[in-house]
MITORBA-538832 format. One line per 4 residues: number of its first residue (from 1); for each residue x, y, z of N, C-alpha, C, CB. Coordinates in steps of 0.1 Angstrom, whole numbers. Glycine has a CB too. Layout:
REM MITORBA-538832
NUM = X,Y,Z,X,Y,Z,X,Y,Z,X,Y,Z  ...
//
This chain:
REM MITORBA-538832
1 = 889,1300,1287,900,1296,1279,895,1295,1264,907,1283,1283  884,1288,1263,879,1285,1249,876,1299,1242,867,1276,1250  869,1308,1249,866,1321,1243,878,1329,1239,857,1329,1253  889,1328,1247,901,1336,1244,908,1330,1232,910,1335,1256
5 = 908,1317,1231,915,1310,1220,907,1310,1207,918,1296,1224  894,1311,1208,886,1309,1196,888,1318,1184,872,1310,1200  891,1331,1187,893,1341,1175,906,1339,1168,891,1355,1180  916,1333,1174,929,1333,1168,930,1324,1155,939,1327,1179
9 = 934,1331,1144,935,1324,1132,923,1320,1125,944,1312,1134  911,1326,1129,899,1322,1123,895,1331,1111,887,1323,1133  892,1324,1100,889,1332,1087,875,1337,1088,891,1323,1075  874,1350,1085,861,1357,1086,850,1351,1076,862,1372,1084
13 = 855,1347,1065,845,1342,1055,842,1327,1057,851,1344,1041  851,1319,1058,849,1304,1059,845,1300,1073,861,1296,1055  849,1308,1083,847,1305,1098,856,1293,1102,833,1302,1101  865,1289,1093,875,1278,1096,888,1285,1101,877,1269,1084
17 = 897,1276,1106,909,1281,1112,921,1279,1103,912,1274,1125  930,1289,1103,942,1288,1095,954,1291,1104,941,1298,1083  956,1282,1113,967,1283,1122,979,1275,1117,963,1279,1137  987,1280,1109,998,1273,1102,1011,1276,1110,1000,1277,1088
21 = 1020,1266,1109,1032,1267,1117,1041,1279,1114,1041,1254,1115  1045,1286,1125,1054,1297,1124,1048,1309,1117,1067,1293,1117  1035,1311,1118,1028,1322,1112,1024,1331,1124,1017,1318,1103  1017,1342,1120,1012,1351,1131,1002,1344,1140,1006,1364,1125
25 = 993,1336,1134,983,1329,1141,990,1319,1151,973,1322,1132  1000,1313,1146,1007,1303,1155,1014,1311,1166,1018,1296,1146  1020,1322,1163,1026,1330,1174,1016,1334,1185,1032,1343,1168  1004,1338,1180,993,1341,1190,989,1329,1198,981,1348,1183
29 = 988,1318,1192,984,1306,1199,995,1302,1210,982,1294,1190  1008,1304,1206,1019,1301,1215,1018,1311,1227,1032,1302,1208  1015,1324,1224,1014,1334,1235,1003,1330,1244,1012,1348,1229  992,1325,1239,981,1321,1247,985,1309,1256,969,1316,1238
33 = 992,1300,1251,997,1288,1259,1006,1293,1270,1004,1278,1250  1015,1302,1267,1024,1307,1277,1017,1314,1288,1035,1316,1270  1007,1322,1284,999,1330,1294,992,1320,1303,990,1339,1287  986,1310,1297,978,1300,1305,988,1293,1315,972,1289,1296
37 = 1000,1290,1311,1010,1283,1320,1014,1292,1331,1022,1279,1312  1017,1304,1328,1022,1314,1338,1011,1318,1347,1029,1326,1331  999,1319,1343,988,1323,1352,985,1312,1362,975,1325,1344  990,1300,1360,988,1289,1370,1001,1286,1378,984,1276,1362
41 = 1011,1295,1376,1023,1293,1383,1032,1281,1378,1020,1291,1398  1029,1277,1366,1037,1266,1360,1050,1272,1354,1029,1259,1349  1060,1264,1353,1073,1268,1347,1072,1266,1332,1085,1260,1353  1074,1276,1325,1072,1276,1310,1086,1275,1303,1065,1288,1305
45 = 1086,1266,1293,1099,1265,1285,1095,1260,1271,1109,1255,1292  1104,1263,1262,1103,1258,1248,1115,1250,1245,1102,1271,1238  1113,1238,1239,1124,1229,1236,1131,1233,1223,1119,1214,1236  1141,1225,1220,1149,1229,1208,1141,1228,1195,1161,1219,1207
49 = 1130,1221,1195,1122,1220,1183,1110,1229,1182,1117,1206,1181  1109,1238,1192,1098,1247,1192,1085,1242,1199,1094,1251,1179  1086,1230,1205,1074,1225,1213,1074,1232,1226,1075,1210,1215  1062,1236,1231,1060,1243,1244,1057,1234,1255,1049,1254,1242
53 = 1062,1237,1267,1061,1229,1279,1057,1237,1291,1073,1220,1282  1048,1232,1299,1045,1239,1312,1046,1229,1323,1030,1246,1311  1055,1231,1332,1058,1221,1342,1053,1225,1356,1073,1220,1343  1048,1214,1363,1044,1215,1377,1052,1205,1384,1028,1212,1379
57 = 1059,1210,1395,1068,1201,1402,1082,1200,1397,1062,1188,1403  1086,1208,1387,1099,1208,1382,1102,1221,1376,1101,1196,1371  1114,1226,1377,1118,1239,1371,1120,1237,1356,1131,1244,1378  1127,1226,1352,1128,1222,1338,1128,1207,1338,1141,1228,1331
61 = 1128,1202,1325,1128,1187,1324,1140,1181,1330,1127,1183,1309  1151,1189,1331,1164,1183,1337,1162,1180,1352,1175,1193,1335  1152,1186,1358,1150,1183,1373,1142,1170,1375,1143,1195,1379  1138,1164,1364,1129,1152,1365,1137,1139,1364,1118,1152,1354
65 = 1134,1130,1373,1141,1117,1372,1136,1109,1360,1138,1108,1385  1144,1100,1355,1141,1092,1343,1128,1085,1345,1152,1082,1340  1119,1086,1335,1106,1079,1335,1096,1084,1346,1109,1065,1337  1098,1095,1352,1090,1099,1363,1078,1109,1359,1098,1106,1373
69 = 1080,1116,1348,1070,1127,1345,1058,1121,1338,1077,1137,1336  1046,1127,1341,1034,1124,1335,1031,1137,1326,1022,1121,1345  1028,1135,1313,1027,1146,1304,1013,1145,1297,1038,1147,1294  1007,1156,1295,995,1156,1287,995,1168,1278,982,1156,1296
73 = 986,1169,1268,986,1180,1259,983,1175,1245,999,1187,1259  984,1184,1235,981,1181,1221,988,1192,1212,966,1180,1219  980,1198,1203,986,1208,1194,975,1219,1192,990,1202,1181  980,1230,1187,971,1242,1185,971,1246,1170,976,1253,1193
77 = 979,1240,1162,978,1244,1148,966,1237,1141,991,1240,1141  964,1240,1128,952,1235,1121,955,1232,1107,941,1245,1122  946,1224,1101,946,1222,1086,940,1235,1080,938,1209,1082  941,1237,1067,934,1248,1061,919,1248,1063,937,1249,1046
81 = 914,1259,1069,900,1260,1073,895,1248,1081,891,1260,1060  903,1245,1091,900,1234,1100,890,1238,1111,913,1229,1107  887,1229,1119,877,1231,1130,884,1236,1143,869,1218,1133  875,1239,1152,880,1245,1165,886,1235,1175,870,1253,1172
85 = 882,1222,1173,884,1212,1184,897,1203,1182,872,1204,1185  900,1201,1169,911,1192,1166,924,1198,1171,912,1189,1151  929,1192,1182,941,1198,1188,939,1206,1200,949,1205,1177  933,1218,1197,930,1227,1209,922,1221,1220,923,1239,1204
89 = 912,1212,1217,905,1206,1228,914,1199,1238,894,1197,1222  924,1192,1233,933,1185,1241,942,1195,1250,942,1177,1233  946,1206,1244,954,1215,1252,945,1223,1263,961,1226,1243  934,1227,1259,925,1234,1268,921,1224,1279,912,1240,1261
93 = 917,1212,1275,913,1202,1285,924,1199,1295,908,1190,1279  937,1200,1291,948,1197,1300,949,1207,1311,961,1196,1292  948,1220,1307,948,1231,1317,936,1229,1326,949,1245,1310  924,1226,1320,912,1225,1328,913,1213,1338,900,1224,1319
97 = 919,1202,1333,921,1191,1342,930,1194,1354,927,1179,1334  940,1202,1351,949,1206,1362,941,1215,1372,961,1214,1357  933,1224,1367,924,1232,1376,915,1223,1384,916,1242,1367  909,1213,1378,901,1204,1385,908,1196,1396,894,1194,1375
101 = 920,1192,1393,928,1185,1403,932,1194,1415,940,1178,1397  935,1206,1412,937,1215,1423,925,1218,1431,943,1229,1417  913,1219,1425,901,1220,1432,898,1209,1441,889,1222,1422  902,1197,1437,900,1185,1445,911,1184,1457,902,1172,1436
105 = 921,1192,1456,931,1192,1466,941,1180,1464,925,1191,1479  942,1176,1451,951,1164,1448,966,1168,1451,949,1160,1433  973,1158,1456,987,1160,1459,995,1152,1449,990,1155,1474  1003,1159,1441,1011,1153,1431,1023,1146,1437,1015,1163,1420
109 = 1026,1134,1433,1038,1127,1437,1047,1125,1425,1034,1113,1443  1043,1129,1413,1052,1129,1402,1051,1142,1394,1048,1117,1392  1061,1147,1388,1061,1159,1380,1050,1158,1369,1074,1163,1374  1044,1169,1366,1034,1169,1355,1037,1180,1345,1019,1172,1361
113 = 1035,1177,1333,1038,1188,1322,1026,1188,1313,1051,1185,1315  1023,1200,1308,1013,1202,1297,1021,1207,1285,1001,1212,1301  1018,1201,1273,1026,1205,1262,1017,1209,1250,1035,1193,1258  1023,1217,1241,1018,1220,1228,1028,1217,1218,1014,1235,1227
117 = 1026,1206,1210,1036,1202,1200,1033,1210,1187,1034,1187,1197  1044,1215,1181,1043,1223,1170,1041,1216,1157,1056,1231,1169  1034,1222,1148,1032,1218,1134,1027,1203,1133,1045,1219,1126  1017,1200,1140,1012,1186,1140,1004,1183,1127,1002,1184,1152
121 = 997,1193,1122,989,1190,1110,997,1190,1097,978,1200,1109  1008,1196,1097,1016,1196,1085,1010,1205,1074,1018,1183,1080  1002,1214,1077,995,1222,1067,1004,1231,1059,984,1231,1073  1015,1236,1065,1024,1245,1058,1035,1238,1050,1030,1255,1067
125 = 1041,1228,1056,1053,1222,1050,1050,1208,1045,1064,1222,1060  1038,1203,1046,1034,1190,1040,1038,1178,1047,1041,1190,1026  1044,1179,1059,1047,1168,1067,1040,1169,1081,1062,1166,1069  1033,1159,1085,1026,1160,1098,1035,1157,1109,1014,1150,1098
129 = 1031,1163,1121,1038,1160,1134,1053,1163,1133,1036,1145,1137  1056,1175,1128,1070,1178,1127,1077,1180,1141,1072,1191,1119  1070,1186,1150,1076,1189,1163,1079,1176,1170,1067,1197,1171  1069,1167,1171,1071,1154,1178,1080,1145,1170,1058,1147,1180
133 = 1080,1145,1156,1089,1137,1149,1104,1141,1151,1086,1138,1134  1106,1154,1152,1120,1159,1155,1124,1154,1169,1120,1174,1154  1115,1156,1179,1119,1152,1192,1122,1137,1193,1108,1156,1202  1114,1129,1186,1116,1114,1187,1127,1109,1177,1103,1108,1184
137 = 1133,1118,1170,1144,1114,1161,1138,1107,1148,1153,1104,1168  1126,1109,1145,1120,1104,1133,1120,1113,1121,1105,1100,1135  1126,1125,1123,1128,1134,1112,1143,1140,1113,1118,1145,1112  1151,1137,1104,1165,1142,1105,1166,1157,1103,1174,1134,1095
141 = 1177,1162,1107,1179,1177,1106,1180,1180,1091,1193,1181,1113  1186,1172,1083,1187,1175,1069,1174,1175,1062,1197,1164,1062  1166,1165,1065,1152,1164,1059,1144,1176,1064,1145,1151,1063  1145,1179,1076,1137,1191,1081,1141,1204,1074,1139,1192,1096
145 = 1154,1205,1072,1158,1218,1065,1154,1218,1051,1174,1219,1066  1151,1207,1045,1146,1207,1031,1131,1210,1029,1149,1193,1024  1124,1210,1040,1110,1212,1039,1107,1227,1035,1103,1210,1053  1098,1228,1025,1094,1241,1020,1079,1243,1020,1100,1243,1006
149 = 1074,1255,1021,1060,1258,1020,1057,1261,1005,1055,1269,1029  1044,1264,1003,1040,1267,989,1047,1279,983,1025,1269,988  1052,1288,991,1059,1300,987,1074,1299,985,1056,1312,996  1078,1286,988,1093,1284,987,1100,1287,1000,1098,1291,976
153 = 1094,1291,1010,1100,1294,1023,1104,1281,1030,1091,1303,1032  1116,1279,1034,1120,1267,1041,1116,1267,1055,1135,1265,1039  1116,1256,1061,1113,1255,1076,1123,1263,1084,1113,1240,1080  1136,1262,1081,1146,1270,1089,1143,1285,1088,1160,1268,1085
157 = 1139,1290,1076,1136,1304,1074,1124,1308,1081,1134,1307,1059  1114,1299,1082,1101,1303,1089,1104,1303,1104,1091,1292,1086  1112,1293,1109,1115,1293,1123,1123,1306,1127,1123,1281,1127  1133,1309,1119,1141,1320,1122,1133,1333,1122,1153,1321,1112
161 = 1124,1335,1113,1115,1347,1112,1106,1348,1124,1107,1347,1099  1103,1336,1130,1094,1336,1142,1102,1337,1155,1086,1323,1142  1116,1338,1154,1124,1340,1166,1130,1328,1172,1116,1347,1176  1130,1317,1164,1135,1304,1169,1148,1300,1161,1125,1293,1168
165 = 1156,1292,1167,1169,1288,1162,1168,1275,1154,1180,1286,1173  1168,1276,1140,1166,1264,1133,1177,1254,1133,1163,1267,1118  1189,1259,1137,1201,1250,1138,1201,1242,1150,1214,1258,1137  1192,1245,1160,1191,1237,1172,1182,1225,1172,1187,1246,1183
169 = 1174,1224,1161,1164,1214,1161,1171,1200,1159,1155,1216,1149  1164,1190,1164,1169,1176,1163,1163,1167,1174,1184,1176,1164  1168,1155,1175,1163,1145,1185,1165,1151,1199,1170,1132,1184  1155,1147,1208,1155,1152,1222,1154,1140,1231,1144,1162,1224
173 = 1163,1130,1230,1161,1118,1238,1162,1120,1253,1171,1108,1234  1170,1130,1257,1172,1133,1272,1159,1138,1278,1183,1143,1274  1151,1146,1270,1138,1151,1275,1128,1139,1276,1133,1162,1267  1128,1132,1265,1118,1121,1264,1120,1110,1274,1118,1115,1250
177 = 1133,1108,1278,1136,1098,1288,1130,1101,1301,1151,1097,1289  1127,1114,1304,1121,1118,1317,1106,1114,1318,1123,1133,1319  1100,1111,1306,1085,1109,1306,1082,1095,1308,1080,1114,1292  1073,1092,1318,1069,1079,1321,1055,1076,1314,1068,1076,1335
181 = 1048,1086,1311,1035,1084,1304,1030,1097,1297,1024,1080,1314  1026,1096,1285,1020,1108,1278,1006,1104,1274,1028,1111,1265  996,1112,1278,982,1110,1275,977,1122,1268,974,1108,1289  972,1119,1256,966,1130,1247,951,1128,1246,973,1129,1233
185 = 944,1139,1250,930,1139,1248,927,1146,1234,922,1147,1259  917,1140,1227,914,1145,1213,899,1143,1210,923,1138,1203  893,1152,1203,880,1150,1198,880,1138,1189,874,1163,1191  870,1129,1190,870,1118,1181,868,1123,1166,859,1108,1185
189 = 875,1117,1157,874,1120,1143,866,1109,1136,888,1123,1136  854,1108,1140,845,1097,1136,833,1096,1145,853,1083,1136  824,1087,1143,812,1086,1150,810,1074,1159,800,1087,1141  821,1067,1162,819,1055,1170,813,1058,1184,833,1049,1172
193 = 818,1068,1191,812,1072,1204,797,1076,1203,820,1082,1211  795,1084,1192,781,1088,1191,771,1076,1188,780,1098,1179  776,1067,1181,768,1055,1178,766,1046,1190,774,1047,1167  777,1046,1199,776,1037,1211,769,1044,1223,790,1033,1215
197 = 768,1058,1222,762,1065,1233,771,1069,1244,751,1058,1238  785,1067,1242,795,1070,1252,800,1084,1249,806,1060,1252  804,1091,1260,810,1104,1259,825,1104,1257,806,1113,1271  831,1094,1263,846,1093,1263,850,1079,1259,852,1097,1277
201 = 861,1078,1251,866,1065,1247,882,1065,1249,863,1062,1233  887,1054,1247,902,1052,1248,907,1046,1235,906,1042,1260  918,1051,1230,924,1047,1217,931,1033,1219,933,1057,1211  928,1025,1209,936,1012,1209,948,1012,1200,926,1000,1204
205 = 946,1018,1188,957,1018,1178,954,1029,1167,958,1004,1171  964,1033,1160,963,1042,1149,966,1034,1136,973,1054,1150  957,1035,1127,959,1028,1114,972,1032,1107,947,1030,1105  978,1023,1100,990,1028,1092,985,1037,1081,997,1016,1085
209 = 992,1048,1078,988,1058,1069,1000,1065,1063,979,1068,1076  998,1071,1051,1008,1078,1045,1003,1088,1035,1018,1069,1038  1013,1096,1029,1010,1106,1019,1019,1103,1007,1011,1120,1024  1012,1103,995,1020,1101,982,1017,1112,973,1016,1087,976
213 = 1028,1117,966,1026,1127,956,1026,1121,942,1037,1138,957  1016,1124,934,1015,1119,920,1017,1131,911,1001,1112,918  1028,1130,903,1030,1140,893,1027,1135,879,1045,1145,893  1016,1141,873,1012,1137,860,1017,1148,850,996,1136,859
217 = 1026,1145,841,1031,1155,832,1027,1152,817,1047,1154,832  1020,1162,812,1015,1161,798,1021,1172,789,1000,1162,798  1013,1178,781,1017,1189,772,1007,1200,772,1019,1183,758  1012,1212,776,1004,1224,776,1000,1227,761,1011,1236,783
221 = 988,1232,760,983,1235,746,970,1244,747,981,1223,737  966,1249,736,954,1257,736,942,1249,738,954,1265,722  933,1254,747,921,1246,750,911,1247,739,915,1252,763  912,1257,730,902,1259,720,905,1254,707,898,1273,719
225 = 918,1252,704,923,1248,691,929,1234,690,933,1258,686  931,1228,701,938,1215,700,927,1204,700,947,1213,713  928,1195,690,918,1185,689,919,1175,701,920,1177,675  908,1169,705,908,1160,716,918,1149,714,894,1155,719
229 = 918,1144,702,927,1132,699,942,1136,699,923,1127,685  945,1148,698,959,1153,698,964,1157,712,961,1164,688  956,1156,721,959,1161,735,967,1151,743,947,1166,742  976,1156,751,983,1148,762,979,1155,775,999,1147,760
233 = 967,1153,779,960,1161,790,962,1153,804,945,1163,787  971,1158,812,973,1151,825,961,1152,834,985,1156,832  952,1161,832,940,1163,841,931,1150,839,932,1176,838  930,1145,827,922,1133,825,927,1121,833,922,1129,810
237 = 941,1120,833,947,1109,840,945,1111,855,962,1108,837  947,1123,859,944,1126,874,930,1122,878,948,1140,877  920,1127,870,906,1124,873,903,1110,874,897,1131,863  908,1102,864,906,1088,865,913,1081,877,911,1081,852
241 = 924,1086,881,931,1081,892,924,1084,905,945,1087,893  917,1095,906,909,1098,918,898,1088,919,903,1113,917  891,1085,908,880,1075,908,886,1061,912,873,1075,895  898,1058,907,904,1045,910,907,1044,925,917,1043,902
245 = 911,1055,931,914,1055,945,902,1052,953,920,1069,949  890,1057,949,878,1055,956,874,1040,955,866,1064,951  876,1034,943,872,1020,940,881,1011,948,873,1017,926  894,1013,948,904,1005,955,901,1005,970,918,1009,953
249 = 898,1017,976,895,1018,990,882,1011,994,894,1033,994  872,1013,986,859,1006,989,861,991,989,849,1010,978  868,985,979,870,971,979,878,965,991,878,967,966  887,974,996,896,969,1007,891,972,1021,909,974,1005
253 = 881,981,1022,876,985,1035,886,995,1041,875,974,1045  892,1003,1033,902,1014,1037,896,1027,1033,916,1011,1030  905,1037,1034,901,1051,1029,913,1056,1020,898,1060,1041  910,1063,1010,920,1069,1001,914,1083,996,923,1060,989
257 = 922,1093,997,917,1107,994,927,1115,986,913,1114,1007  923,1120,975,931,1131,968,925,1144,973,931,1129,953  931,1151,982,925,1163,988,933,1176,984,924,1162,1002  944,1174,977,952,1186,974,957,1185,960,964,1188,984
261 = 957,1195,952,961,1195,938,968,1208,934,949,1192,929  978,1207,925,984,1219,920,985,1217,905,999,1221,926  982,1227,897,981,1226,882,989,1237,876,966,1227,878  996,1233,865,1004,1243,857,1000,1241,843,1019,1240,859
265 = 998,1252,835,999,1266,840,987,1272,847,1002,1275,828  977,1264,850,966,1268,858,958,1279,851,971,1272,872  955,1278,838,948,1288,831,935,1281,826,956,1294,819  924,1289,825,911,1284,821,912,1279,806,901,1294,823
269 = 919,1286,798,919,1283,784,932,1275,779,918,1296,776  938,1268,789,950,1261,786,949,1246,791,963,1267,792  953,1237,782,955,1223,787,966,1223,796,957,1213,774  965,1216,808,976,1216,817,989,1209,812,972,1210,830
273 = 1000,1213,816,1013,1206,814,1016,1197,825,1024,1216,811  1011,1201,837,1014,1193,849,1002,1193,859,1027,1198,857  998,1182,864,989,1181,875,995,1173,886,975,1174,870  996,1179,897,1003,1173,909,992,1171,919,1015,1182,914
277 = 990,1158,923,980,1155,933,986,1147,944,968,1147,927  980,1150,956,985,1143,968,975,1133,973,989,1154,979  979,1121,975,971,1110,980,973,1108,995,973,1097,972  962,1107,1002,963,1103,1016,955,1090,1017,956,1114,1026
281 = 962,1080,1022,955,1067,1023,958,1060,1037,960,1057,1012  948,1053,1042,949,1047,1055,941,1034,1055,943,1057,1066  945,1025,1063,938,1012,1063,940,1005,1077,944,1003,1052  932,995,1080,933,989,1093,946,982,1096,922,979,1095
285 = 953,977,1085,966,970,1086,974,973,1075,963,955,1088  987,969,1076,997,973,1066,994,966,1053,1011,969,1071  991,953,1053,988,946,1041,977,952,1032,985,931,1044  967,956,1039,955,963,1032,960,976,1026,944,965,1042
289 = 968,984,1034,972,997,1029,981,995,1016,980,1004,1039  990,985,1017,999,982,1005,990,978,993,1009,970,1009  980,970,995,971,966,984,965,978,978,961,956,989  959,987,986,952,998,981,961,1008,973,946,1006,993
293 = 973,1011,979,982,1021,972,988,1015,960,993,1025,982  991,1002,960,996,996,948,986,995,937,1001,981,951  973,993,941,962,993,931,960,1007,925,950,988,937  961,1017,933,959,1031,928,970,1034,918,959,1041,940
297 = 983,1031,922,994,1035,913,993,1027,900,1007,1032,921  990,1014,901,989,1006,889,978,1012,879,985,991,893  967,1016,885,956,1022,876,961,1035,870,944,1024,884  968,1043,879,973,1056,874,983,1054,862,980,1064,885
301 = 991,1044,863,1001,1042,852,994,1037,839,1012,1032,857  984,1029,841,977,1024,829,970,1036,822,966,1014,833  964,1045,830,957,1057,824,967,1066,818,949,1064,835  979,1068,825,989,1076,819,994,1071,806,1001,1078,830
305 = 997,1058,805,1001,1053,792,991,1055,781,1004,1038,794  978,1054,785,968,1055,775,967,1069,769,954,1051,781  970,1079,778,968,1093,774,982,1100,770,962,1101,785  993,1092,770,1006,1098,766,1011,1107,777,1005,1105,754
309 = 1008,1104,789,1012,1112,801,1023,1105,809,1000,1116,810  1033,1113,813,1043,1107,822,1039,1108,836,1057,1115,820  1043,1098,844,1038,1098,858,1050,1094,867,1027,1087,860  1052,1102,878,1061,1098,889,1053,1098,902,1073,1108,889
313 = 1057,1089,911,1050,1088,923,1060,1088,934,1041,1075,924  1059,1096,944,1068,1098,955,1061,1096,968,1076,1111,955  1065,1087,977,1059,1087,990,1066,1097,999,1061,1072,997  1058,1107,1003,1063,1118,1011,1064,1116,1026,1055,1131,1008
317 = 1055,1108,1031,1055,1104,1045,1048,1091,1047,1048,1116,1054  1051,1085,1058,1045,1072,1061,1046,1069,1076,1051,1060,1053  1035,1064,1082,1035,1060,1096,1029,1046,1097,1027,1070,1105  1037,1036,1102,1031,1023,1103,1021,1022,1114,1042,1013,1106
321 = 1014,1010,1115,1004,1008,1125,1010,1011,1138,997,994,1124  1002,1017,1147,1007,1020,1161,997,1015,1171,1009,1036,1163  1002,1005,1178,994,1000,1190,999,1007,1202,997,984,1191  989,1014,1208,993,1021,1221,996,1011,1231,981,1030,1225
325 = 1005,1014,1240,1010,1005,1250,998,999,1258,1020,1011,1260  997,986,1258,986,979,1264,985,981,1279,986,964,1261  997,981,1285,997,983,1300,991,997,1304,1011,981,1306  995,1007,1297,990,1021,1300,976,1022,1296,999,1031,1293
329 = 972,1016,1284,958,1017,1280,949,1010,1290,957,1010,1266  954,998,1295,945,991,1305,945,998,1318,951,977,1307  956,1006,1321,955,1013,1334,945,1025,1333,969,1019,1337  945,1031,1321,935,1042,1319,921,1036,1321,937,1048,1305
333 = 918,1025,1315,905,1019,1315,901,1015,1330,904,1006,1307  911,1010,1337,909,1007,1351,905,1020,1359,921,1000,1357  913,1030,1357,911,1043,1364,897,1048,1361,921,1053,1361  892,1046,1349,879,1052,1345,868,1042,1347,880,1056,1330
337 = 870,1031,1354,859,1023,1358,858,1010,1350,847,1030,1358  866,1008,1340,866,995,1333,856,994,1322,865,985,1342  847,1003,1320,837,1001,1310,837,1012,1299,823,1003,1317  849,1017,1296,851,1027,1286,854,1020,1273,863,1037,1290
341 = 847,1024,1262,850,1018,1249,864,1020,1244,839,1022,1239  870,1010,1238,883,1011,1232,882,1012,1217,892,1000,1237  887,1022,1210,885,1025,1196,898,1025,1188,877,1038,1194  898,1020,1176,908,1023,1167,906,1036,1160,910,1012,1157
345 = 916,1042,1153,914,1054,1146,923,1055,1134,917,1066,1155  918,1062,1123,925,1063,1111,933,1076,1111,916,1063,1100  932,1084,1122,939,1097,1122,952,1096,1129,930,1108,1129  962,1103,1124,975,1104,1131,976,1114,1142,986,1106,1121
349 = 984,1112,1152,985,1121,1163,1000,1121,1168,975,1117,1174  1003,1132,1176,1016,1132,1182,1018,1120,1192,1018,1145,1190  1008,1116,1198,1009,1104,1207,1013,1092,1200,995,1101,1214  1009,1091,1187,1013,1080,1179,1028,1080,1175,1005,1079,1166
353 = 1033,1092,1172,1047,1094,1169,1055,1091,1181,1050,1109,1164  1051,1096,1193,1059,1094,1205,1059,1080,1210,1054,1104,1216  1049,1072,1206,1047,1058,1211,1059,1049,1209,1035,1052,1205  1068,1053,1199,1080,1045,1197,1091,1048,1207,1085,1047,1183
357 = 1089,1059,1215,1099,1063,1224,1095,1062,1239,1104,1077,1221  1082,1065,1241,1077,1065,1255,1063,1059,1255,1076,1080,1260  1058,1055,1267,1045,1050,1268,1034,1061,1266,1042,1043,1282  1025,1058,1256,1015,1068,1253,1001,1062,1253,1018,1075,1239
361 = 991,1071,1255,977,1067,1254,969,1079,1250,972,1061,1268  957,1076,1245,948,1087,1241,934,1085,1246,948,1087,1226  927,1096,1249,913,1097,1252,906,1104,1241,911,1104,1266  894,1099,1237,886,1105,1227,873,1111,1234,882,1095,1216
365 = 869,1123,1229,857,1129,1233,847,1128,1221,859,1144,1237  834,1125,1225,824,1123,1215,822,1134,1205,811,1120,1221  821,1131,1192,818,1140,1182,805,1136,1175,830,1141,1171  794,1144,1177,781,1139,1173,779,1137,1158,771,1149,1178
369 = 787,1144,1150,785,1143,1136,797,1135,1129,785,1157,1129  808,1133,1137,819,1127,1131,828,1136,1122,815,1115,1123  823,1148,1119,830,1157,1110,843,1163,1117,821,1169,1106  854,1163,1110,866,1168,1115,874,1175,1103,875,1158,1122
373 = 884,1183,1106,891,1190,1096,882,1199,1088,899,1180,1087  872,1205,1094,862,1213,1088,856,1223,1098,850,1204,1082  852,1234,1094,846,1244,1103,834,1238,1111,841,1256,1096  827,1227,1105,816,1221,1111,819,1211,1123,808,1213,1101
377 = 832,1209,1125,837,1201,1136,831,1206,1149,852,1200,1137  826,1197,1158,819,1201,1170,819,1190,1180,804,1204,1166  819,1195,1193,817,1186,1204,809,1194,1214,831,1181,1211  799,1188,1220,790,1195,1229,797,1198,1242,777,1186,1233
381 = 793,1209,1249,800,1213,1261,800,1202,1272,794,1226,1266  789,1196,1274,788,1185,1284,798,1174,1281,773,1179,1284  799,1170,1268,809,1160,1265,823,1165,1267,807,1156,1250  826,1177,1264,839,1183,1266,842,1183,1281,840,1197,1261
385 = 833,1186,1289,834,1186,1304,837,1171,1309,822,1192,1311  830,1162,1303,832,1148,1306,846,1144,1303,822,1139,1299  851,1149,1291,865,1146,1288,875,1152,1298,868,1152,1274  872,1164,1302,881,1171,1312,881,1162,1325,876,1185,1315
389 = 870,1158,1329,869,1150,1342,876,1137,1340,854,1149,1346  874,1131,1329,881,1118,1326,896,1120,1326,876,1112,1313  901,1131,1320,915,1133,1319,920,1136,1333,918,1145,1310  913,1144,1341,917,1147,1355,918,1134,1363,907,1156,1362
393 = 908,1125,1361,909,1112,1368,921,1104,1364,896,1103,1365  924,1104,1352,936,1097,1347,949,1103,1352,936,1097,1331  950,1116,1352,962,1123,1357,963,1121,1372,962,1138,1354  952,1121,1379,952,1118,1393,957,1104,1396,938,1121,1400
397 = 952,1094,1388,957,1081,1390,971,1078,1386,948,1072,1381  976,1086,1377,990,1084,1373,1000,1092,1381,992,1087,1358  996,1104,1384,1006,1114,1390,1004,1117,1405,1006,1127,1382  993,1112,1410,990,1116,1424,990,1104,1433,977,1123,1425
401 = 997,1093,1430,997,1081,1438,1004,1083,1451,1002,1070,1430
//
């Protein structure tokens, strides 16, 4: 499975992945998922939001009693030049765990589904977890239809071009009501397991996190003839704000990153008229996150006033702290022998979005470098196998009673 999936959407120069929602690479990933489902005799279906499902023990979700299904899976899309493991490891491991349970001769007493949620990374339209947000009713139809990519293509246009009905998207409470447990396996995006020497961990909570857009507006002018004292250069304000974000995060024990920027007119010999930067910030608790983001904005406004630059700040997305259901988390730990480390994480996931609607839990697989969202992202094969076996044990404990 890993060999078949690996070439899809991989850039020849960077060796990173560019699997963006509703693109050719996304289509190929979806075809791969469907082929894996059908080769195992699973019932394949796509929901109203473009999320893929492969069912064992049910023809469709409508054949499942309320709260009866056990679901596992993750996503197949990527950030720009992302790694091979973030998302795909969870989907591949889900199919492999099912193969392992069949090898064991496990008898399922509850329906099982494997899923691929669409547009988890938000690389194309700027909002993470679009597929799961839509299903959970956390993204309205109107807001979804306003999403645009860098080329001005709207989400509905992209979906329609890929052969899906954009007018059908929206909350899916009837489907979610059938799910009694959702377990997502994911490569750890950090080094906690590497430092503890454990191959597999269980998630405790997801830090609160969000994305803010900072628009710094100055005055375009000639780079060679405009005196420094006469400039209204938004790039200076942006640069000082980036440094302020680092200082505020360090003081609070949080993280803050300006990782995306757009500049107008974007010419080597022109002072910019607009610098647009996107801030990603995450913290262990809400109060800390509020302190960090308020400090960054305060500093940005002070710098903007000093340089004669106008500033607007818009919060584009936000996810509060998510505590995974303790009962399900404790059940996973019991199934796995009770000695599995329990870790918090600063990364968002579909399991976090769905936790407000259904019981969810997560398993982490050791990442020896902690690197993620990069072509250098890696997990050793032995650790991946340990993750598959742990997921198989969990699914057997939940669905084969």
